C-alpha positions as CSV (number, residue, x, y, z in Angstrom):
1,X,0.0,0.0,0.0
2,X,1.2,3.5,-0.9
3,X,2.5,5.3,2.2
4,X,3.3,8.7,0.9
5,X,2.4,10.4,-2.5
6,X,4.5,13.0,-4.1
7,X,2.7,16.3,-3.0
8,X,2.5,17.8,-6.5
9,X,1.0,14.8,-8.1
10,X,-1.4,14.3,-5.3
11,X,-2.7,17.9,-5.5
12,X,-2.9,17.5,-9.2
13,X,-5.1,14.4,-8.9
14,X,-7.4,16.2,-6.5
15,X,-7.8,19.2,-8.8
16,X,-8.6,16.8,-11.7
17,X,-11.3,15.1,-9.7
18,X,-12.7,18.6,-8.9
19,X,-12.7,19.5,-12.6
20,X,-14.4,16.2,-13.5
21,X,-17.2,16.8,-11.0
22,X,-17.6,20.4,-11.8
23,X,-18.0,19.5,-15.5
24,X,-20.5,16.8,-14.7
25,X,-22.6,19.0,-12.4
26,X,-22.5,22.0,-14.7
27,X,-23.4,20.0,-17.8
28,X,-27.1,19.8,-16.7
29,X,-29.4,22.4,-15.6
30,X,-33.1,22.4,-14.5
31,X,-35.8,24.8,-13.3
32,X,-35.9,24.1,-9.7
33,X,-39.7,24.8,-9.3
34,X,-41.2,26.2,-6.1
35,X,-38.3,25.2,-3.9
36,X,-35.6,26.8,-6.0
37,X,-37.9,29.8,-6.9
38,X,-38.4,30.5,-3.2
39,X,-34.6,31.0,-2.8
40,X,-34.1,32.7,-6.2
41,X,-36.8,35.3,-5.2
42,X,-35.0,36.1,-2.1
43,X,-31.7,36.5,-3.9
44,X,-33.2,38.9,-6.5
45,X,-35.2,40.8,-3.9
46,X,-32.0,41.5,-1.9
47,X,-29.8,42.4,-4.7
48,X,-32.3,44.4,-6.8
49,X,-34.5,45.9,-4.1
50,X,-32.4,45.7,-1.0
51,X,-35.1,43.9,1.0
52,X,-36.0,40.5,2.3
53,X,-39.6,40.5,1.3
54,X,-40.4,38.6,-2.0
55,X,-43.7,40.4,-2.5
56,X,-42.8,41.1,-6.2
57,X,-41.4,37.7,-6.9
58,X,-43.5,35.1,-5.3
59,X,-46.3,35.4,-7.9
60,X,-44.2,36.5,-10.8
61,X,-44.1,33.8,-13.6
62,X,-40.3,33.0,-13.7
63,X,-40.1,32.9,-9.9
64,X,-43.6,31.9,-8.9
65,X,-43.6,29.8,-5.7
66,X,-45.9,28.4,-3.0
67,X,-42.9,27.7,-0.8
68,X,-43.3,30.9,1.1
69,X,-44.2,32.4,4.5
70,X,-46.7,35.2,5.2
71,X,-46.3,37.6,8.0
72,X,-47.7,41.1,8.6
73,X,-49.0,41.3,5.0
74,X,-45.7,40.4,3.4
75,X,-44.3,37.2,1.7
76,X,-40.9,35.7,2.5
77,X,-39.1,32.5,1.6
78,X,-39.8,29.7,3.9
79,X,-36.4,28.3,3.4
80,X,-33.2,28.5,5.7
81,X,-31.0,31.3,4.4
82,X,-27.9,29.2,3.5
83,X,-28.5,29.0,-0.3
84,X,-29.8,32.5,-0.6
85,X,-26.9,33.9,1.5
86,X,-24.3,32.3,-0.9
87,X,-26.5,33.2,-3.8
88,X,-26.5,37.0,-2.9
89,X,-22.7,36.9,-2.7
90,X,-22.5,35.2,-6.1
91,X,-25.3,37.2,-7.8
92,X,-24.3,40.7,-6.8
93,X,-21.1,40.9,-8.9
94,X,-22.7,39.0,-11.7
95,X,-25.7,41.4,-12.0
96,X,-23.3,44.3,-12.2
97,X,-21.1,42.8,-15.0
98,X,-24.2,41.5,-16.8
99,X,-25.8,44.9,-17.0
100,X,-22.7,46.3,-18.8
101,X,-23.7,44.2,-21.7
102,X,-27.5,44.0,-21.5
103,X,-30.1,46.1,-19.6
104,X,-32.0,43.0,-18.6
105,X,-30.8,39.5,-17.6
106,X,-32.7,36.4,-18.6
107,X,-34.0,34.7,-15.4
108,X,-33.2,31.2,-16.7
109,X,-29.6,32.4,-17.1
110,X,-29.5,33.7,-13.6
111,X,-31.0,30.4,-12.2
112,X,-28.4,28.2,-14.1
113,X,-25.5,30.5,-13.0
114,X,-26.5,30.5,-9.4
115,X,-27.2,26.7,-9.3
116,X,-23.7,26.0,-10.7
117,X,-21.8,28.4,-8.4
118,X,-23.9,27.9,-5.2
119,X,-24.5,24.2,-5.4
120,X,-22.5,22.7,-8.3
121,X,-19.1,24.0,-7.4
122,X,-19.3,23.3,-3.7
123,X,-20.4,19.9,-4.5
124,X,-17.4,19.4,-6.7
125,X,-15.1,20.7,-4.1
126,X,-16.6,18.4,-1.5
127,X,-16.3,15.5,-3.9
128,X,-12.6,16.2,-4.5
129,X,-12.1,16.1,-0.7
130,X,-14.0,12.9,-0.5
131,X,-11.6,11.5,-3.1
132,X,-8.6,12.6,-1.1
133,X,-10.0,11.0,2.1
134,X,-10.7,7.7,0.2
135,X,-7.2,7.7,-1.1
136,X,-5.8,8.3,2.4
137,X,-7.7,5.3,3.5
138,X,-7.0,2.9,0.6
139,X,-3.7,4.1,-0.8
140,X,-5.0,3.5,-4.3
141,X,-5.9,6.2,-6.8
142,X,-8.2,3.8,-8.7
143,X,-10.1,2.7,-5.6
144,X,-10.5,6.2,-4.4
145,X,-11.8,7.4,-7.8
146,X,-14.2,4.5,-8.0
147,X,-15.7,5.3,-4.7
148,X,-15.9,8.9,-5.4
149,X,-17.6,8.5,-8.7
150,X,-20.0,5.9,-7.1
151,X,-21.0,8.6,-4.6
152,X,-20.8,11.7,-6.8
153,X,-22.6,10.2,-9.9
154,X,-24.4,7.2,-8.6
155,X,-26.5,8.8,-5.9
156,X,-28.9,11.7,-5.6
157,X,-25.9,13.9,-5.2
158,X,-25.6,14.0,-9.0
159,X,-29.1,15.2,-9.9
160,X,-29.4,17.7,-7.0
161,X,-26.1,19.3,-7.8
162,X,-28.0,20.7,-10.8
163,X,-30.9,22.0,-8.7
164,X,-31.1,25.2,-6.5
165,X,-32.1,23.2,-3.5
166,X,-30.5,23.1,0.0
167,X,-30.0,19.4,0.5
168,X,-26.9,18.9,-1.6
169,X,-25.2,22.1,-0.5
170,X,-25.8,21.0,3.1
171,X,-24.3,17.6,2.3
172,X,-21.2,19.3,0.7
173,X,-20.7,21.5,3.7
174,X,-20.9,18.6,6.1
175,X,-18.5,16.7,4.0
176,X,-16.0,19.6,4.1
177,X,-16.4,19.8,7.9
178,X,-15.9,16.0,8.2
179,X,-12.8,16.2,6.0
180,X,-11.3,19.1,8.1
181,X,-12.0,17.2,11.4
182,X,-10.3,14.1,9.9
183,X,-7.3,16.4,9.2
184,X,-7.2,17.4,12.8
185,X,-7.3,13.8,14.0
186,X,-4.5,12.7,11.7
187,X,-2.4,15.6,12.7
188,X,-2.6,14.6,16.4
189,X,-5.2,17.2,17.4
190,X,-3.4,20.1,16.0
191,X,-5.7,22.7,14.1
192,X,-4.5,26.0,12.8
193,X,-6.7,29.1,13.1
194,X,-7.9,28.9,9.3
195,X,-8.7,25.2,9.7
196,X,-10.6,25.7,12.9
197,X,-12.6,28.7,11.4
198,X,-13.4,26.8,8.3
199,X,-14.6,23.7,10.2
200,X,-17.0,25.9,12.3
201,X,-18.1,27.9,9.3
202,X,-18.9,24.8,7.3
203,X,-21.0,23.3,10.2
204,X,-22.9,26.6,10.8
205,X,-23.6,27.1,7.1
206,X,-24.8,23.5,6.8
207,X,-27.3,24.1,9.7
208,X,-28.7,27.3,8.1
209,X,-28.9,25.6,4.7
210,X,-30.9,22.6,5.8
211,X,-32.3,22.7,9.4
212,X,-32.7,18.9,9.4
213,X,-28.9,18.6,9.2
214,X,-28.8,19.4,12.9
215,X,-28.2,15.8,13.9
216,X,-25.3,15.5,11.4
217,X,-23.8,18.8,12.6
218,X,-23.8,17.6,16.2
219,X,-22.3,14.2,15.3
220,X,-19.5,15.9,13.2
221,X,-18.9,18.6,15.9
222,X,-18.5,15.8,18.6
223,X,-16.1,14.0,16.3
224,X,-14.0,17.2,15.9
225,X,-14.0,17.8,19.6
226,X,-12.7,14.3,20.2
227,X,-10.0,14.9,17.6
228,X,-8.9,18.0,19.4
229,X,-8.5,16.2,22.7
230,X,-5.4,14.6,21.2
231,X,-3.5,18.0,21.5
232,X,-3.1,20.2,24.5
233,X,-6.0,21.5,26.4
234,X,-5.0,25.1,25.7
235,X,-4.7,24.5,22.0
236,X,-8.0,22.6,21.9
237,X,-9.8,25.5,23.9
238,X,-8.4,28.0,21.4
239,X,-9.5,25.9,18.4
240,X,-13.0,25.5,19.8
241,X,-13.3,29.2,20.3
242,X,-12.2,30.0,16.7
243,X,-14.5,27.3,15.3
244,X,-17.3,28.7,17.3
245,X,-16.9,32.1,15.8
246,X,-17.0,30.6,12.4
247,X,-20.2,28.7,13.3
248,X,-21.9,31.7,14.9
249,X,-21.6,34.0,11.9
250,X,-24.2,32.1,9.6
251,X,-26.3,31.1,12.6
252,X,-26.3,34.8,13.7
253,X,-27.3,35.9,10.3
254,X,-30.2,33.3,10.4
255,X,-31.4,34.6,13.7
256,X,-31.1,38.2,12.5
257,X,-33.1,37.3,9.4
258,X,-35.9,35.8,11.5
259,X,-36.0,38.8,13.7
260,X,-36.3,41.2,10.9
261,X,-38.9,39.1,8.9
262,X,-40.9,37.6,11.6
263,X,-40.5,39.7,14.7
264,X,-38.4,37.2,16.6
265,X,-35.1,35.4,16.1
266,X,-36.6,32.2,17.2
267,X,-39.8,32.4,15.1
268,X,-39.3,29.9,12.2
269,X,-40.6,30.6,8.6
270,X,-42.0,27.1,8.3
271,X,-44.4,27.8,11.2
272,X,-45.8,30.7,9.0
273,X,-46.1,28.8,5.7
274,X,-48.6,30.2,3.5
275,X,-50.0,26.8,2.6
276,X,-52.4,25.7,5.5
277,X,-51.8,22.0,4.9
278,X,-48.2,22.4,5.3
279,X,-48.6,24.3,8.5
280,X,-50.5,21.5,10.0
281,X,-47.8,19.0,9.1
282,X,-44.9,21.1,10.4
283,X,-46.5,21.5,13.8
284,X,-46.5,17.8,14.4
285,X,-43.8,16.8,16.9
286,X,-40.6,18.8,16.5
287,X,-40.6,20.6,13.1
288,X,-42.8,17.9,11.6
289,X,-40.8,15.0,13.0
290,X,-42.5,12.5,15.2
291,X,-41.6,8.9,16.4
292,X,-39.9,6.7,13.8
293,X,-42.0,4.4,11.6
294,X,-40.9,0.9,10.4
295,X,-43.1,1.1,7.3
296,X,-41.6,4.4,6.3
297,X,-38.1,3.0,6.8
298,X,-38.9,0.3,4.4
299,X,-40.4,2.8,1.9
300,X,-37.3,4.9,2.2
301,X,-34.8,2.0,1.6
302,X,-36.2,-0.9,-0.4
303,X,-39.6,0.1,-1.9
304,X,-39.4,0.6,-5.7
305,X,-41.3,4.0,-5.4
306,X,-38.8,5.7,-3.2
307,X,-36.2,3.1,-2.0
308,X,-32.7,4.5,-1.8
309,X,-31.2,1.0,-2.4
310,X,-33.4,0.6,-5.6
311,X,-32.0,3.8,-7.0
312,X,-28.4,3.5,-5.8
313,X,-27.7,-0.2,-5.2
314,X,-24.0,0.6,-4.8
315,X,-24.9,2.0,-1.3
316,X,-25.8,-1.6,-0.3
317,X,-22.1,-2.5,-0.8
318,X,-21.3,0.6,1.2
319,X,-23.3,-0.7,4.2
320,X,-21.4,-3.9,3.9
321,X,-18.1,-2.1,3.9
322,X,-18.7,-0.8,7.4
323,X,-18.1,-4.4,8.7
324,X,-14.4,-4.0,7.5
325,X,-14.1,-0.3,8.5
326,X,-15.1,-1.0,12.1
327,X,-12.3,-3.6,12.3
328,X,-9.7,-1.2,11.0
329,X,-8.3,0.5,14.2
330,X,-6.9,3.5,12.3
331,X,-10.4,4.4,10.9
332,X,-12.7,3.1,13.7
333,X,-13.6,6.5,14.9
334,X,-14.6,7.6,11.4
335,X,-16.7,4.4,11.0
336,X,-18.6,5.1,14.2
337,X,-19.2,8.7,13.0
338,X,-20.4,7.7,9.5
339,X,-22.6,4.9,10.8
340,X,-24.2,7.1,13.5
341,X,-24.8,9.8,10.9
342,X,-26.2,7.5,8.3
343,X,-28.5,5.3,10.5
344,X,-29.5,8.2,12.8
345,X,-30.5,10.4,9.9
346,X,-32.4,7.7,8.2
347,X,-34.3,6.8,11.4
348,X,-35.1,10.6,12.1
349,X,-36.5,10.9,8.5
350,X,-38.7,8.0,8.9
351,X,-40.7,10.1,11.4
352,X,-41.0,13.1,9.1
353,X,-44.6,13.9,8.1
354,X,-43.5,14.5,4.5
355,X,-40.9,11.7,4.3
356,X,-41.3,11.0,0.5
357,X,-40.0,14.5,-0.4
358,X,-42.9,15.7,-2.5
359,X,-42.1,16.3,-6.1
360,X,-38.9,14.3,-6.4
361,X,-37.7,11.1,-8.0
362,X,-36.1,9.9,-4.7
363,X,-36.0,10.5,-0.9
364,X,-34.3,13.8,-1.3
365,X,-34.3,14.6,2.5
366,X,-31.7,11.8,2.9
367,X,-29.1,13.6,0.7
368,X,-27.1,15.2,3.6
369,X,-26.2,11.8,4.9
370,X,-25.2,10.1,1.6
371,X,-21.4,11.0,1.8
372,X,-21.1,9.4,5.2
373,X,-22.8,6.2,4.0
374,X,-20.7,6.0,0.8
375,X,-17.5,6.2,2.7
376,X,-18.0,2.5,3.7
377,X,-17.3,1.5,0.1
378,X,-13.5,2.2,0.3
379,X,-13.1,-0.4,2.9
380,X,-14.5,-3.4,1.1
381,X,-11.8,-6.0,0.3
382,X,-10.4,-6.3,-3.2
383,X,-12.3,-9.5,-4.0
384,X,-15.6,-7.4,-4.0
385,X,-14.3,-4.7,-6.5
386,X,-16.0,-6.3,-9.6
387,X,-19.3,-6.2,-7.7
388,X,-18.8,-2.6,-6.6
389,X,-18.0,-1.6,-10.2
390,X,-21.2,-3.3,-11.5
391,X,-23.4,-1.8,-8.8
392,X,-21.8,1.6,-9.4
393,X,-22.6,1.4,-13.1
394,X,-26.2,0.5,-12.5
395,X,-26.5,3.4,-9.9
396,X,-24.9,5.9,-12.2
397,X,-27.0,5.0,-15.2
398,X,-30.1,5.5,-13.1
399,X,-29.0,8.8,-11.8
400,X,-28.0,9.8,-15.4
401,X,-31.5,9.0,-16.6
402,X,-33.1,11.2,-13.9
403,X,-30.6,14.1,-14.3
404,X,-31.0,14.0,-18.1
405,X,-34.8,14.1,-17.9
406,X,-36.3,15.8,-14.9
407,X,-35.4,15.2,-11.3
408,X,-38.6,17.0,-10.1
409,X,-41.2,14.4,-10.7
410,X,-44.8,14.8,-9.4
411,X,-45.8,12.2,-6.8
412,X,-48.3,11.7,-4.1
413,X,-47.3,8.7,-2.0
414,X,-49.4,9.3,1.0
415,X,-51.3,6.1,0.4
416,X,-48.3,4.0,-0.8
417,X,-49.2,1.0,1.4
418,X,-52.5,0.5,-0.6
419,X,-50.9,0.4,-4.0
420,X,-49.0,-2.3,-5.9
421,X,-45.2,-2.1,-5.5
422,X,-44.6,-0.6,-9.0
423,X,-47.7,1.5,-9.2
424,X,-45.4,4.5,-9.0
425,X,-41.8,3.7,-10.5
426,X,-40.0,7.0,-11.2
427,X,-37.4,5.3,-13.3
428,X,-40.1,4.0,-15.6
429,X,-41.6,7.4,-15.8
430,X,-38.4,9.0,-16.6
431,X,-37.3,6.5,-19.3
432,X,-40.8,6.8,-20.9
433,X,-40.3,10.6,-21.0
434,X,-37.0,10.3,-22.7
435,X,-38.4,7.8,-25.2
436,X,-41.0,10.5,-26.1
437,X,-38.2,13.0,-26.7
438,X,-38.6,14.9,-23.5
439,X,-35.0,15.6,-22.6
440,X,-34.0,18.1,-20.0
441,X,-31.7,21.0,-20.9
442,X,-28.0,20.4,-21.0
443,X,-24.7,21.8,-22.6
444,X,-25.0,19.3,-25.5
445,X,-28.5,20.4,-26.4
446,X,-27.4,24.1,-26.2
447,X,-25.0,23.5,-29.1
448,X,-27.6,21.7,-31.2
449,X,-27.3,18.0,-30.2
450,X,-30.5,16.2,-29.7
451,X,-31.7,13.2,-27.7
452,X,-29.1,10.7,-26.6
453,X,-26.4,12.4,-28.8
454,X,-26.6,15.4,-26.4
455,X,-24.9,13.2,-23.8
456,X,-22.0,12.4,-26.0
457,X,-19.8,15.4,-24.8
458,X,-20.7,14.5,-21.2
459,X,-19.7,10.9,-21.6
460,X,-16.6,11.9,-23.4
461,X,-15.5,14.6,-20.9
462,X,-16.0,12.3,-17.9
463,X,-14.0,9.4,-19.6
464,X,-11.1,11.7,-20.6
465,X,-10.8,13.3,-17.2
466,X,-11.0,9.8,-15.5
467,X,-8.3,8.6,-17.8
468,X,-6.2,11.7,-16.9
469,X,-6.5,10.9,-13.2
470,X,-5.6,7.3,-13.5
471,X,-2.8,7.8,-16.1
472,X,-0.3,9.2,-13.6
473,X,-0.1,6.2,-11.2
474,X,3.4,5.4,-10.1
475,X,4.8,1.8,-10.6
476,X,4.2,1.1,-7.0
477,X,0.6,2.2,-7.0
478,X,0.0,0.4,-10.3
479,X,0.8,-2.9,-8.6
480,X,-1.5,-1.8,-5.7
481,X,-4.3,-1.0,-8.1
482,X,-4.1,-4.5,-9.6
483,X,-4.5,-5.9,-6.1
484,X,-7.5,-3.7,-5.6
485,X,-5.9,-1.1,-3.3
486,X,-6.8,-2.6,0.1
487,X,-5.9,-6.1,1.1
488,X,-8.2,-8.9,2.0
489,X,-8.0,-7.9,5.7
490,X,-7.7,-4.5,7.4
């Protein structure tokens, strides 16, 4: 197993993985519907009108949304501010530059730009860090790339990196925080000021991007605190203080937003939702979350209509990988963190009143825990690698179908128990739509390619970048790759 990589080559590989994922995530673009429009309306209201009310945007055609809160005669986005916060930072200079060339900006252009910058690029960055972690664990570039692509292109992370939603951004921020915490642990509990601040900022931003990520934020924060205990108490205290400052910046902005919009920092927009039926649901239990349900756990995992393992069967192999990860003393802490994050998040979501995720091809609320679950793949012994490759290909092909067609699929699964298993099968619906010529927008179509031919540049680009990453293996690493990276035992 490779013990040390030349620094330049290692950074180069990580950069190529980032470019591969940025290309893949930027190739497709979709109208994000009510969810994305709620965030887009806030971004445009702040930049163009210097206000948080979306009174002019919530009913305007290009940004029309019912995902909104109403208070004192004004309308606001009902979403946490994370996506909009980053969106304002990205959109303000873009709007200034765009107006130099045109008095008006096409809203679809704004939406696509913001989706790529605010969701796609952070997802590509997180994916490159995921690759680096997998390479640390396996010592194999090929193994690390296989696992990274299985997660990045073989799960809902792919489709939702092309949508202006919060789930994938929250997942990316959590992955960045987890990676930084691993750096602290591997360095013996030493964390510089920049690393500590970045870790806290990533956790705080994740929380104000997707409130339901609170459980994952707590688990990652506890892991980071445990890692800091390896150093001196004085250094740990200083690092915790710096990280707290980083976390409190976005959290403070969220509280300030609540105070300005709703009269109290602790009044949540979801409680003021403009749709009465949603208000009833969100007031159940804690933010709409009640006791876990076994039937919903089945629907979220193995049922054809919404089952995570139907859509991304490679994640079944990831579950098996934790058996070996837990036996590896060097990675046991990370195994416990990843297992608690994935299992805990799944159980919590089984008690959510809208567990099926509304209009979506899959259980989108599970997206923030997917990188934790996928990490188990890298610890599978070499003899399972052909099976992992086959499952990764099946998973990636399904995700490509959804991303190439339309990830936002109408569905009402409230009476799923009374229907046949395949009464609602999103893959069949998407394949049927593609067969009828209903392809979603992508870069290939924008240059005149039609149908399946519009995917040719995407496939060629991914293949070329993959080859570029693997082509620079050292002779020692080549031998390791032939053996599957990790040995038969930890």
